[in-house]
N, C-alpha and C positions, 0 to 999 in steps of 0.2 A: 591571836592564835596563829600559828604557822601551819601552812598547808604542806602535807606530806605527799611525796610523789606516789602515784597510784598506777597500777597496771590496767585498771578498768576505766574506760572512758564514759563519763557521765553525759547524758543527753542534754542538749541545749534547747532553749525554747525556740519554737518555730514561729516565724513571722509570716503573716498572710498579707497579700496585697488586695484589699477590698476596694472595688470601685462601685459606688452606688449607681443604680439605674434610674434614669428619669424618663417619664412618659411624656412624649410630646405628640398630642393628637394631630396637629397639622402635618408633622413629618410622617407619621404613620399613614395618613390619608394620601399624601403625596407619593409615598412608596407603593401603596396599593393601586393608585391610578396608573403609575408608571408600569407596574407589573401587568395590568390589564391591557394597556396599550401595546406592550411588547408581545403579549399573547395573541392579540388580534393581528398584529403585523406578521408574526411568525406563521399564523394560519394562512394569510393571503400569500405569503412567500411560498408556502408548501403547495398551495393550489397552483401557483404559477409554475413551480418546478415540475409538478405532475403534468401540466399541459405541455411544457417544453420537452419532457421525456417522451410523450406520445408522438410529438412531431419528429423528434430525433430518431425514434425507432423506425419511422417510415423512411426517413432519409438514409438511415444506417443500413436498411435492407438493400437499397440500390448500391450503396458503397461496397457492401459485402460481396455482391455479385461481380463487381468489377475486380475485387481483390482475388476472387477465385480463379479468374482467367490466368493470372500470373502464376498461381500455384500449379495449375495443370501443366504448364510448360516446364516448370522445375521438376515435377514428378516424372514427366516424359524424359527429360534430360538425365535424371537419375537412373531410370530403367535402361536407357541406351548405354550409359557408362557402365552399368552393372553387367550388361551382356558383353560389352567390350572387355571388361575385366575377365570374364569367364573365358573368352577367346584368348586373351593374353596368358592366362594361367595354363591353358591347354598347349599353347605354343611355346612359352618361355619358362614355365614352371615358377620357381620361387621369386624370380625377378618381378613377377606381376604383383607381389605383395608390396614391393617398394613403390610401384605405381599407385597401388590402392591407398597406401598411407598418404601419399601426396594428394591424391584426388579427394580423399575424405577431409583432409585439412582444408583444401580449397573450398569444398562444398560447405563445411561448417562456417568458414569465414564469410562466404558468399551469403549464406542464410542470415548471419548476424548483421551484416552491413545493410542488407535490404530490409531488415525489420521483420 
């Protein structure tokens, strides 16, 4: 019998890839022991990390006080230059804005490079 062309597409059979599971009690026991060992290792690492963080907080407090000394100087410098800008504006007018843009550019660059 001849097959006639059709506009309807007929479904094809679907094939499944079935992989049977095998139970290996030794492998399951090995995986369970490994998971328990990793859990106890992670717990001890967490305790050590907490202890290190406590110590680093104390050290960090002293380092923060040293860092604040440098910021006081830069704030003082900013205030001095701001007052100088007010003087320049009163004395020279709009030319002071040219100085201000240059100063602000330098100040931003200085802050980024010092961290």
